[in-house]
DSSP file (Angstrom, degrees, kcal/mol; ACC not computed):
  #  RESIDUE AA STRUCTURE BP1 BP2  ACC     N-H-->O    O-->H-N    N-H-->O    O-->H-N    TCO  KAPPA ALPHA  PHI   PSI    X-CA   Y-CA   Z-CA
    1    1 A M              0   0    0      0, 0.0     2,-0.6     0, 0.0     0, 0.0   0.000 360.0 360.0 360.0 112.9   -5.4    5.7   18.0
    2    2 A T        -     0   0    0     23,-0.0     2,-0.3     2,-0.0    23,-0.1  -0.905 360.0-169.3-104.9 120.9   -5.8    3.0   15.4
    3    3 A S        -     0   0    0     -2,-0.6     2,-0.3    21,-0.1    21,-0.0  -0.788   2.3-159.3-107.3 153.8   -9.0    3.2   13.3
    4    4 A T        -     0   0    0     -2,-0.3     2,-0.3    20,-0.0     3,-0.0  -0.861  29.1 -94.1-127.1 162.4  -10.3    0.5   11.0
    5    5 A I        -     0   0    0     -2,-0.3     5,-0.1     1,-0.1    10,-0.1  -0.582  49.7-107.8 -73.7 134.7  -12.6    0.4    8.1
    6    6 A G    >>  -     0   0    0     -2,-0.3     3,-1.3     1,-0.1     4,-1.0  -0.336  22.2-122.0 -63.1 145.1  -16.2   -0.4    9.2
    7    7 A S  T 34 S+     0   0    0      1,-0.3     3,-0.2     2,-0.2    -1,-0.1   0.786 111.3  58.3 -62.0 -27.4  -17.4   -3.9    8.2
    8    8 A S  T 34 S+     0   0    0      1,-0.2    -1,-0.3     2,-0.0     3,-0.1   0.743 114.2  37.0 -75.1 -21.0  -20.3   -2.4    6.2
    9    9 A T  T <4 S+     0   0    0     -3,-1.3     2,-0.7     1,-0.2    -2,-0.2   0.450 101.4  76.8-106.1  -2.9  -17.9   -0.4    4.0
   10   10 A D    ><  +     0   0    0     -4,-1.0     3,-1.3     1,-0.2    -1,-0.2  -0.504  49.4 152.3-105.6  61.7  -15.1   -3.0    3.8
   11   11 A S  T 3  S+     0   0    0     -2,-0.7    -1,-0.2     1,-0.3    -4,-0.0   0.721  72.8  50.6 -67.7 -21.2  -16.7   -5.4    1.3
   12   12 A F  T 3  S-     0   0    0     -3,-0.2    -1,-0.3     0, 0.0    -2,-0.1   0.506 109.0-120.7 -93.3  -5.0  -13.3   -6.6    0.0
   13   13 A G    X   +     0   0    0     -3,-1.3     3,-1.1    -6,-0.1     4,-0.2   0.784  60.9 148.0  73.4  27.4  -11.9   -7.4    3.4
   14   14 A F  G >   +     0   0    0      1,-0.2     3,-2.1     2,-0.2     6,-0.4   0.792  57.6  73.8 -65.2 -28.3   -9.0   -5.0    3.1
   15   15 A N  G 3  S+     0   0    0      1,-0.3    -1,-0.2    -5,-0.1    -2,-0.0   0.800  94.8  52.4 -58.0 -29.1   -9.0   -4.2    6.8
   16   16 A G  G <  S+     0   0    0     -3,-1.1    -1,-0.3     4,-0.1     2,-0.2   0.499  86.1 107.4 -85.8  -4.0   -7.5   -7.6    7.5
   17   17 A L  S X> S-     0   0    0     -3,-2.1     4,-1.3    -4,-0.2     3,-0.5  -0.530  72.9-132.3 -78.5 141.2   -4.6   -7.2    5.0
   18   18 A K  H 3> S+     0   0    0      1,-0.2     4,-2.4    -2,-0.2     5,-0.2   0.848 104.2  66.0 -56.9 -36.5   -1.1   -6.6    6.4
   19   19 A L  H 3> S+     0   0    0      1,-0.2     4,-2.0     2,-0.2    -1,-0.2   0.907 103.6  43.5 -54.1 -46.8   -0.7   -3.7    3.9
   20   20 A F  H <> S+     0   0    0     -3,-0.5     4,-2.4    -6,-0.4    -1,-0.2   0.781 108.9  57.7 -75.3 -26.3   -3.4   -1.7    5.7
   21   21 A E  H  X S+     0   0    0     -4,-1.3     4,-2.2     2,-0.2    -1,-0.2   0.923 108.8  47.0 -64.2 -43.6   -2.0   -2.5    9.1
   22   22 A V  H  X S+     0   0    0     -4,-2.4     4,-1.3     2,-0.2    -2,-0.2   0.925 112.5  49.3 -62.7 -45.4    1.3   -1.1    8.1
   23   23 A V  H  X S+     0   0    0     -4,-2.0     4,-0.6     1,-0.2     3,-0.4   0.921 110.9  49.5 -62.3 -44.4   -0.3    2.1    6.6
   24   24 A R  H >< S+     0   0    0     -4,-2.4     3,-0.9     1,-0.2    -1,-0.2   0.902 109.5  52.1 -61.1 -40.9   -2.4    2.6    9.8
   25   25 A D  H 3< S+     0   0    0     -4,-2.2    -1,-0.2     1,-0.2    -2,-0.2   0.765 108.2  52.3 -67.3 -24.4    0.7    2.2   12.0
   26   26 A C  H 3< S+     0   0    0     -4,-1.3    -1,-0.2    -3,-0.4    -2,-0.2   0.542  85.0 106.2 -89.3  -7.8    2.5    4.9    9.9
   27   27 A L  S << S-     0   0    0     -3,-0.9     2,-0.1    -4,-0.6     4,-0.0  -0.488  75.2-116.3 -72.9 140.2   -0.2    7.5   10.2
   28   28 A P    >   -     0   0    0      0, 0.0     3,-0.6     0, 0.0    -1,-0.1  -0.388  18.0-124.2 -70.3 155.2    0.5   10.4   12.5
   29   29 A D  T 3  S+     0   0    0      1,-0.2     2,-0.6    -2,-0.1    -2,-0.0   0.821 106.0  52.2 -69.4 -31.2   -1.7   10.8   15.5
   30   30 A D  T 3  S+     0   0    0      2,-0.0     2,-0.5     0, 0.0    -1,-0.2  -0.433  74.2 167.5-105.5  58.2   -2.7   14.4   14.6
   31   31 A R    <   +     0   0    0     -2,-0.6     3,-0.1    -3,-0.6    -4,-0.0  -0.595   9.9 163.0 -78.4 125.7   -3.8   13.9   11.1
   32   32 A K        +     0   0    0     -2,-0.5     2,-0.3     1,-0.2    -1,-0.2   0.491  64.3  28.6-116.3 -11.6   -5.7   17.0    9.8
   33   33 A R  S    S-     0   0    0      0, 0.0    -1,-0.2     0, 0.0     2,-0.2  -0.967  93.9 -82.1-146.9 161.3   -5.5   16.3    6.1
   34   34 A T        +     0   0    0     -2,-0.3     3,-0.0     1,-0.2    -2,-0.0  -0.438  45.4 164.2 -66.5 133.4   -5.3   13.3    3.7
   35   35 A Q        +     0   0    0     -2,-0.2     2,-0.4    13,-0.0    -1,-0.2   0.588  47.3  79.4-123.5 -21.8   -1.8   12.0    3.3
   36   36 A N        -     0   0    0     13,-0.1     2,-0.4    11,-0.0    13,-0.1  -0.731  59.6-153.9-100.3 140.9   -2.1    8.6    1.8
   37   37 A L        -     0   0    0     -2,-0.4    11,-2.4    11,-0.3     2,-0.4  -0.897   5.6-164.6-112.1 140.3   -2.7    7.9   -1.9
   38   38 A L  E     +A   47   0A   0     -2,-0.4     2,-0.3     9,-0.2     9,-0.2  -0.959  11.3 171.7-121.7 141.8   -4.3    4.8   -3.3
   39   39 A E  E     -A   46   0A   0      7,-2.2     7,-3.5    -2,-0.4     2,-0.4  -0.992  13.8-155.1-146.3 147.4   -4.2    3.7   -7.0
   40   40 A T  E     +A   45   0A   0     -2,-0.3     2,-0.3     5,-0.2     5,-0.2  -0.947  11.0 179.6-124.4 148.7   -5.3    0.6   -8.8
   41   41 A K  E >   -A   44   0A   0      3,-2.2     3,-2.5    -2,-0.4     2,-0.2  -0.900  69.3 -49.2-145.6 114.3   -4.2   -1.0  -12.0
   42   42 A D  T 3  S-     0   0    0     -2,-0.3    -1,-0.0     1,-0.3     0, 0.0  -0.422 125.1 -18.8  55.4-120.5   -5.9   -4.2  -13.0
   43   43 A D  T 3  S+     0   0    0     -2,-0.2    17,-1.7    -3,-0.1    18,-0.7   0.373 116.8 100.7 -95.9   4.1   -5.8   -6.4   -9.9
   44   44 A M  E <   -AB  41  59A   0     -3,-2.5    -3,-2.2    15,-0.2     2,-0.5  -0.748  54.5-159.2 -97.4 136.4   -3.0   -4.5   -8.2
   45   45 A L  E     -AB  40  58A   0     13,-2.8    13,-1.6    -2,-0.4     2,-0.5  -0.963   8.2-161.7-111.9 126.0   -3.6   -1.9   -5.4
   46   46 A F  E     -AB  39  57A   0     -7,-3.5    -7,-2.2    -2,-0.5     2,-0.4  -0.925   7.1-173.6-111.3 130.9   -0.8    0.6   -4.8
   47   47 A V  E     -AB  38  56A   0      9,-2.9     9,-3.2    -2,-0.5     2,-0.5  -0.990  20.1-133.8-128.6 128.0   -0.7    2.5   -1.5
   48   48 A W  E     - B   0  55A   0    -11,-2.4     2,-0.8    -2,-0.4   -11,-0.3  -0.690  11.4-155.1 -81.7 126.2    1.8    5.3   -0.7
   49   49 A N  E  >> - B   0  54A   0      5,-3.4     5,-1.7    -2,-0.5     4,-0.9  -0.878   8.9-172.0-100.8 101.6    3.4    5.0    2.7
   50   50 A S  T  45S+     0   0    0     -2,-0.8    -1,-0.2     1,-0.2   -23,-0.0   0.778  78.6  58.2 -70.1 -27.5    4.3    8.6    3.6
   51   51 A K  T  45S+     0   0    0      1,-0.2    -1,-0.2   -28,-0.1    -2,-0.0   0.923 120.5  26.4 -68.5 -43.4    6.3    7.7    6.7
   52   52 A N  T  45S-     0   0    0     -3,-0.2    -1,-0.2     2,-0.1    -2,-0.2   0.378 102.6-126.1-100.4   2.5    8.8    5.5    4.8
   53   53 A C  T  <5 +     0   0    0     -4,-0.9     2,-0.3     1,-0.2    -3,-0.2   0.944  68.7 122.7  49.5  54.5    8.4    7.2    1.4
   54   54 A S  E   < -B   49   0A   0     -5,-1.7    -5,-3.4    -7,-0.0     2,-0.5  -0.934  62.8-120.9-140.6 162.5    7.6    3.9   -0.2
   55   55 A V  E     -B   48   0A   0     -2,-0.3     2,-0.4    -7,-0.2    -7,-0.2  -0.927  22.9-158.3-107.3 127.0    4.9    2.3   -2.3
   56   56 A L  E     -B   47   0A   0     -9,-3.2    -9,-2.9    -2,-0.5     2,-0.3  -0.832  12.2-166.8-101.5 142.4    3.2   -0.8   -0.9
   57   57 A T  E     +B   46   0A   0     -2,-0.4     2,-0.3   -11,-0.2   -11,-0.2  -0.943  13.1 174.6-131.3 152.5    1.4   -3.2   -3.3
   58   58 A V  E     -B   45   0A   0    -13,-1.6   -13,-2.8    -2,-0.3     2,-1.1  -0.973  35.2-125.1-151.3 141.9   -1.0   -6.0   -3.0
   59   59 A N  E  >  -B   44   0A   0     -2,-0.3     4,-2.2   -15,-0.2   -15,-0.2  -0.784  28.9-166.0 -83.8 101.3   -2.9   -8.1   -5.6
   60   60 A W  H  > S+     0   0    0    -17,-1.7     4,-1.0    -2,-1.1    -1,-0.2   0.815  81.6  54.4 -66.5 -30.6   -6.4   -7.5   -4.1
   61   61 A R  H  4 S+     0   0    0    -18,-0.7     3,-0.5     1,-0.2    -1,-0.2   0.937 112.8  42.0 -68.6 -44.7   -8.1  -10.3   -6.1
   62   62 A A  H >4 S+     0   0    0      1,-0.2     3,-1.1   -19,-0.2    -2,-0.2   0.835 110.0  59.0 -69.5 -32.5   -5.6  -12.9   -4.9
   63   63 A A  H 3< S+     0   0    0     -4,-2.2    -1,-0.2     1,-0.2    -2,-0.2   0.748 103.4  53.1 -68.6 -22.8   -5.7  -11.5   -1.3
   64   64 A N  T 3< S+     0   0    0     -4,-1.0     2,-0.3    -3,-0.5    -1,-0.2   0.404  78.5 116.2 -94.8   2.4   -9.5  -12.1   -1.2
   65   65 A V    <   -     0   0    0     -3,-1.1     6,-0.1    -4,-0.2    -3,-0.0  -0.573  69.7-121.7 -72.7 129.1   -9.4  -15.8   -2.2
   66   66 A K    >   -     0   0    0     -2,-0.3     3,-1.6     1,-0.1    -1,-0.1  -0.324  22.0-112.3 -67.5 154.2  -10.7  -17.9    0.7
   67   67 A K  T 3  S+     0   0    0      1,-0.3    -1,-0.1     3,-0.0    -2,-0.1   0.808 117.6  50.8 -60.6 -30.8   -8.3  -20.5    2.0
   68   68 A D  T 3  S+     0   0    0      2,-0.1    -1,-0.3     0, 0.0     2,-0.2   0.528 101.7  77.0 -86.3  -4.8  -10.4  -23.4    0.7
   69   69 A Q  S <  S-     0   0    0     -3,-1.6     2,-0.4     0, 0.0    -4,-0.0  -0.652  76.9-129.9 -99.4 160.7  -10.6  -21.8   -2.8
   70   70 A Q        -     0   0    0     -2,-0.2     2,-0.4     0, 0.0    -4,-0.1  -0.921  18.2-122.5-112.1 137.0   -7.9  -21.9   -5.4
   71   71 A Q        -     0   0    0     -2,-0.4     2,-0.5    -6,-0.1    -9,-0.1  -0.611  24.9-141.4 -75.2 130.4   -6.7  -18.8   -7.3
   72   72 A K        -     0   0    0     -2,-0.4     2,-0.3     2,-0.0    -1,-0.0  -0.820  18.4-165.4 -96.0 130.9   -7.1  -19.2  -11.1
   73   73 A Y              0   0    0     -2,-0.5     0, 0.0     1,-0.1     0, 0.0  -0.829 360.0 360.0-113.9 152.7   -4.3  -17.8  -13.2
   74   74 A Q              0   0    0     -2,-0.3    -1,-0.1     0, 0.0    -2,-0.0   0.383 360.0 360.0-104.0 360.0   -4.2  -17.1  -16.9
């Protein structure tokens, strides 16, 4: 059973990121309690992958740039 974030609550478009696809695929089918941890620092989003015991990261600001826009760096 793969669940996704509802479009009304996914204002940043995270549901389409590969990172969250990996996290969803690693979730057990019989989840009864929260297992995944999320943390942010500046523009970085850190997600704990409990199946592989690893931390996945994504720059959420850069991930949300539309293809026709250019990311501005400092």
